C-alpha positions as CSV (number, residue, x, y, z in Angstrom):
1,X,86.2,180.4,71.9
2,X,89.0,177.9,72.5
3,X,89.9,177.4,76.2
4,X,92.3,180.2,77.3
5,X,95.9,179.4,78.2
6,X,96.2,179.6,82.0
7,X,99.4,180.6,83.9
8,X,99.3,180.3,87.7
9,X,100.9,182.6,90.2
10,X,101.4,180.3,93.2
11,X,101.2,182.3,96.5
12,X,99.4,179.9,98.8
13,X,95.9,181.1,99.7
14,X,96.5,184.2,97.5
15,X,97.3,182.2,94.3
16,X,95.5,183.3,91.2
17,X,95.3,182.4,87.5
18,X,96.2,184.5,84.5
19,X,93.9,183.7,81.5
20,X,95.4,184.4,78.1
21,X,93.4,184.2,74.8
22,X,91.2,185.9,72.3
23,X,87.7,187.3,73.0
24,X,87.9,186.6,76.7
25,X,86.0,189.8,77.6
26,X,82.8,188.0,76.5
27,X,83.4,185.0,78.8
28,X,81.3,185.5,82.0
29,X,82.7,182.3,83.6
30,X,86.2,183.8,83.7
31,X,84.9,186.6,86.0
32,X,82.1,185.4,88.2
33,X,84.1,182.9,90.3
34,X,86.4,185.8,91.3
35,X,83.8,188.4,92.2
36,X,83.0,188.7,95.8
37,X,79.5,189.9,96.6
38,X,77.1,191.8,94.3
39,X,78.9,195.2,93.9
40,X,81.3,195.7,91.0
41,X,83.1,198.9,90.1
42,X,85.0,199.0,86.8
43,X,87.9,201.5,86.7
44,X,89.0,202.6,83.2
45,X,90.1,205.6,81.2
46,X,88.6,207.7,78.4
47,X,90.5,205.8,75.7
48,X,89.9,202.2,76.7
49,X,86.3,202.6,78.0
50,X,84.7,203.6,74.7
51,X,86.2,200.5,73.1
52,X,85.6,197.8,75.8
53,X,83.5,199.0,78.7
54,X,80.1,198.0,77.3
55,X,81.4,194.6,76.3
56,X,82.6,193.9,79.8
57,X,79.4,195.3,81.4
58,X,77.4,193.0,79.2
59,X,78.9,189.9,80.8
60,X,78.4,191.2,84.3
61,X,74.6,191.6,84.2
62,X,73.0,191.0,87.5
63,X,75.7,192.7,89.5
64,X,75.4,196.3,91.0
65,X,77.7,198.0,88.5
66,X,79.5,201.3,88.7
67,X,82.1,202.7,86.4
68,X,84.8,205.3,87.1
69,X,86.5,206.8,84.0
70,X,89.8,208.6,84.3
71,X,91.6,210.7,81.7
72,X,94.3,208.7,79.9
73,X,97.9,209.0,80.6
74,X,100.8,208.6,83.1
75,X,100.3,212.1,84.3
76,X,96.9,211.0,85.8
77,X,98.6,208.5,88.1
78,X,98.2,210.7,91.2
79,X,97.0,210.6,94.8
80,X,94.4,213.2,93.8
81,X,92.8,210.8,91.4
82,X,92.9,208.0,93.9
83,X,91.0,210.3,96.3
84,X,88.4,210.9,93.6
85,X,87.9,207.1,93.3
86,X,87.6,206.7,97.1
87,X,85.0,209.4,97.2
88,X,82.9,207.9,94.4
89,X,82.9,204.5,96.0
90,X,81.9,206.0,99.4
91,X,79.2,208.2,98.0
92,X,77.6,205.2,96.3
93,X,77.9,203.1,99.5
94,X,80.2,200.5,98.0
95,X,81.0,198.1,100.9
96,X,83.8,195.7,101.8
97,X,82.4,193.0,99.5
98,X,82.9,195.2,96.4
99,X,85.1,193.9,93.5
100,X,87.1,196.5,91.6
101,X,87.9,195.6,88.0
102,X,90.9,197.4,86.3
103,X,90.1,197.8,82.6
104,X,93.1,199.4,80.9
105,X,96.8,199.5,80.7
106,X,99.5,199.7,83.4
107,X,98.4,203.1,84.8
108,X,94.8,201.9,85.4
109,X,95.9,198.6,86.8
110,X,98.3,200.2,89.3
111,X,95.8,202.8,90.4
112,X,92.8,200.4,90.7
113,X,95.0,198.0,92.6
114,X,96.1,200.7,95.0
115,X,92.5,201.6,95.6
116,X,91.7,198.0,96.2
117,X,94.5,197.6,98.7
118,X,93.4,200.6,100.7
119,X,89.7,201.1,100.3
120,X,88.1,199.9,103.5
121,X,91.5,198.3,104.3
122,X,91.3,196.0,101.3
123,X,88.8,194.7,98.8
124,X,88.7,192.3,95.9
125,X,90.0,193.3,92.5
126,X,90.5,191.8,89.0
127,X,93.0,192.9,86.4
128,X,91.8,193.2,82.8
129,X,94.9,194.5,81.0
130,X,94.3,195.9,77.6
131,X,97.9,196.9,76.6
132,X,100.8,194.5,75.9
133,X,102.9,196.1,78.6
134,X,100.1,195.4,81.2
135,X,99.5,191.9,79.9
136,X,103.1,190.8,80.2
137,X,104.1,192.7,83.2
138,X,102.3,195.3,85.3
139,X,99.0,193.3,85.8
140,X,100.9,190.4,87.3
141,X,102.6,190.3,90.7
142,X,100.6,192.7,92.8
143,X,102.6,195.9,92.6
144,X,100.2,198.9,92.8
145,X,100.8,202.6,93.3
146,X,101.0,206.1,92.1
147,X,103.7,208.6,91.1
148,X,105.2,211.5,93.0
149,X,107.1,214.4,91.4
150,X,110.4,213.0,92.9
151,X,109.9,209.4,91.8
152,X,107.7,206.9,90.0
153,X,105.5,204.5,92.0
154,X,107.0,205.8,95.3
155,X,103.6,205.4,97.0
156,X,101.9,202.0,96.8
157,X,101.4,198.5,98.1
158,X,101.9,194.9,97.2
159,X,98.3,193.6,96.7
160,X,97.5,190.6,94.5
161,X,94.4,190.4,92.2
162,X,91.9,187.6,92.2
163,X,92.7,186.8,88.6
164,X,94.1,188.4,85.4
165,X,92.1,188.2,82.2
166,X,94.4,189.1,79.2
167,X,92.2,189.3,76.1
168,X,94.6,189.5,73.2
169,X,91.9,191.0,71.0
170,X,92.4,194.3,72.8
171,X,95.9,194.5,71.2
172,X,94.2,195.0,67.8
173,X,93.4,198.6,68.8
174,X,96.7,199.4,70.5
175,X,98.7,202.1,68.7
176,X,102.1,200.9,67.3
177,X,104.0,203.0,69.8
178,X,102.2,201.3,72.7
179,X,102.8,197.9,71.2
180,X,106.5,198.6,71.0
181,X,106.5,199.9,74.6
182,X,105.1,196.5,75.7
183,X,107.8,194.7,73.7
184,X,110.4,196.4,75.9
185,X,109.1,194.4,78.9
186,X,108.9,191.2,76.8
187,X,112.6,191.6,75.8
188,X,113.4,192.2,79.5
189,X,112.4,188.6,80.4
190,X,114.8,187.2,77.8
191,X,117.6,189.3,79.1
192,X,117.3,188.6,82.8
193,X,116.4,184.9,82.9
194,X,115.9,183.1,79.6
195,X,118.5,183.1,76.8
196,X,116.3,180.7,74.8
197,X,113.5,183.3,74.8
198,X,115.9,186.1,73.9
199,X,117.0,184.0,70.9
200,X,113.4,183.4,70.0
201,X,112.7,187.1,70.2
202,X,115.6,187.9,67.8
203,X,114.0,185.5,65.3
204,X,110.4,186.6,65.8
205,X,110.5,190.3,66.7
206,X,109.2,191.3,63.2
207,X,106.3,189.0,63.6
208,X,105.5,190.6,67.0
209,X,105.6,194.1,65.6
210,X,103.3,192.9,62.8
211,X,100.9,191.5,65.5
212,X,101.1,187.9,64.5
213,X,98.6,186.2,66.8
214,X,100.5,183.0,67.6
215,X,103.8,185.0,68.2
216,X,102.0,187.4,70.5
217,X,100.4,184.6,72.5
218,X,103.7,182.8,72.9
219,X,105.4,186.0,74.0
220,X,102.7,186.9,76.5
221,X,102.6,183.3,77.9
222,X,106.3,183.1,78.3
223,X,106.6,186.5,79.9
224,X,103.8,185.7,82.4
225,X,105.5,182.4,83.2
226,X,108.8,184.1,83.9
227,X,107.3,186.7,86.0
228,X,105.1,184.2,87.9
229,X,108.2,182.1,88.8
230,X,110.0,185.2,90.2
231,X,107.0,186.6,92.1
232,X,106.3,183.1,93.6
233,X,109.9,183.0,94.9
234,X,110.0,186.6,96.1
235,X,106.7,188.4,96.4
236,X,107.8,191.5,98.3
237,X,111.0,192.1,96.4
238,X,113.5,191.3,99.1
239,X,115.8,189.6,96.6
240,X,115.5,188.1,93.1
241,X,112.3,190.0,92.2
242,X,114.4,193.2,92.0
243,X,115.9,191.7,88.8
244,X,112.5,192.4,87.1
245,X,113.6,196.1,87.3
246,X,116.2,195.7,84.6
247,X,116.3,199.1,82.9
248,X,114.0,200.7,85.4
249,X,116.6,202.6,87.5
250,X,117.7,204.5,84.5
251,X,114.2,204.5,82.9
252,X,112.4,205.9,85.9
253,X,114.9,208.7,86.1
254,X,114.2,209.5,82.4
255,X,110.4,209.5,83.0
256,X,110.7,211.8,86.0
257,X,113.2,214.2,84.4
258,X,111.2,214.5,81.1
259,X,107.8,214.7,82.9
260,X,105.5,211.8,83.3
261,X,103.8,211.0,80.0
262,X,106.4,212.6,77.8
263,X,108.0,209.1,77.3
264,X,106.0,205.9,77.5
265,X,107.2,203.7,80.4
266,X,108.3,201.0,78.0
267,X,110.3,203.5,75.9
268,X,112.1,204.7,79.0
269,X,112.7,201.1,80.1
270,X,114.2,200.2,76.7
271,X,116.7,203.0,77.0
272,X,117.3,202.0,80.6
273,X,118.0,198.4,79.6
274,X,120.5,199.6,76.9
275,X,122.2,201.8,79.5
276,X,122.3,198.8,81.9
277,X,123.9,196.7,79.2
278,X,126.4,199.4,78.4
279,X,127.4,199.6,82.1
280,X,127.6,195.8,82.3
281,X,130.1,195.9,79.3
282,X,132.1,198.6,81.1
283,X,132.2,196.4,84.2
284,X,133.6,193.5,82.1
285,X,130.4,191.4,82.1
286,X,129.1,191.7,78.6
287,X,131.1,192.0,75.4
288,X,130.4,194.9,73.0
289,X,128.7,192.5,70.6
290,X,126.1,191.6,73.3
291,X,125.3,195.3,73.7
292,X,125.0,195.7,70.0
293,X,122.6,192.7,69.8
294,X,120.4,194.2,72.5
295,X,120.4,197.6,70.8
296,X,119.5,196.0,67.4
297,X,116.6,194.1,68.9
298,X,115.2,197.1,70.6
299,X,115.5,199.1,67.4
300,X,113.7,196.5,65.3
301,X,111.0,196.5,68.0
302,X,110.4,200.2,67.3
303,X,111.9,201.4,70.5
304,X,114.3,204.4,71.1
305,X,118.0,203.5,71.5
306,X,119.3,207.0,72.2
307,X,118.6,208.6,75.6
308,X,117.3,212.2,75.8
309,X,120.2,214.6,75.6
310,X,118.6,217.2,77.9
311,X,119.1,215.1,81.1
312,X,122.4,216.0,82.9
313,X,124.5,213.5,84.8
314,X,123.6,215.2,88.0
315,X,119.9,214.8,87.3
316,X,120.3,211.1,86.6
317,X,122.3,210.6,89.8
318,X,119.9,212.6,91.9
319,X,116.8,210.8,90.6
320,X,118.4,207.4,90.7
321,X,119.5,207.9,94.3
322,X,115.7,207.8,95.2
323,X,115.2,204.4,93.6
324,X,113.2,201.9,95.7
325,X,115.9,199.2,95.4
326,X,118.5,201.4,97.0
327,X,119.9,200.4,100.4
328,X,121.7,202.7,102.9
329,X,122.1,205.4,100.3
330,X,123.8,203.2,97.7
331,X,122.3,202.9,94.2
332,X,121.5,199.3,93.5
333,X,121.7,198.4,89.8
334,X,120.2,195.5,87.9
335,X,122.8,194.6,85.3
336,X,123.6,191.6,83.2
337,X,126.2,189.0,84.0
338,X,125.4,187.7,80.5
339,X,122.4,187.7,78.2
340,X,119.9,185.5,80.1
341,X,121.3,186.2,83.6
342,X,120.7,189.3,85.6
343,X,123.0,190.7,88.3
344,X,122.0,192.9,91.2
345,X,124.8,195.0,92.6
346,X,125.6,198.3,94.3
347,X,129.3,197.9,93.6
348,X,129.6,200.2,90.5
349,X,132.6,202.4,89.9
350,X,131.3,206.0,89.7
351,X,133.6,206.8,86.7
352,X,132.2,203.9,84.7
353,X,128.7,205.0,85.6
354,X,129.5,208.5,84.4
355,X,130.8,207.0,81.1
356,X,127.5,205.2,80.5
357,X,125.6,208.4,81.3
358,X,127.7,210.2,78.7
359,X,127.6,207.5,76.0
360,X,124.3,208.5,74.4
361,X,124.0,207.3,70.8
362,X,127.3,205.5,70.8
363,X,126.1,202.7,73.1
364,X,126.7,199.3,71.5
365,X,129.1,200.6,69.0
366,X,132.8,199.9,68.7
367,X,135.1,202.9,68.7
């Protein structure tokens, strides 16, 4: 194995590395320096565990190992399942020096992180993301939590891992739809803060959909670097970190309205980013050609570019009014000043917002 690429998240005494490379699940030395004590609990799901659990357990011989396997899916991201994990840890007498390892995608990472933040008031944990979305986004930055019927990730905590081990070999077993969902978050980084990366994505998006190894590694590394810079500057999302939610205000509303799991998170974010671009155009920030370029890139990435027709304007507005970014009852939107520069604002004309909510399949098209 070649030495993995390492990206650092600089947070003082809570800084940690992100290791990126192939076949990292077999490298014991990437894990043992970040394991506290002798007890380890691996939290995974019934899709990922059959593929990678035994490989991970094989490099952790000598530790007191436990595994907790959840059903797969966004619908499982609940407080009830969190309670089941607590009970399992308590019944097996796992103590404060336990290290939890999240082996899976974003749902597993968010849940394992929330358990780590709250079990015995805080224990070690390591992220081992196995989906592209988790490798480029959800495993980095310390956001943890669960969903409630009225909103996504509305119960949670900021809690950083000890390290992130992103084994790109796990992407070989990822369904095409899940790969595309991860590409939505990759595209996000180009839109909010890196025009050069957006241009690179336009030139290389087909390579990414075809799982070209070098292209994927570059995309993961760049995405992690962009997120690490923002998290370092604003860990608790009091300012610039909110720009990482481009597309999420609309996207979370879609997920909640359609039922968690009906749409993949990345699919909903893709539509949300297109809606944010459309609203940015209506506000005079982007031109219509910019919106069309974003739409075309999302489409080639295999992502939806038409929002679900069943969601009414009132449903959107009701669900978006509960967004975590909101202040004093005003919906705060992450929009685009231009491609490569995000804008956070609550100053949005309600008529223009309604036009975006009505636009549907015509977004990015000239009349």
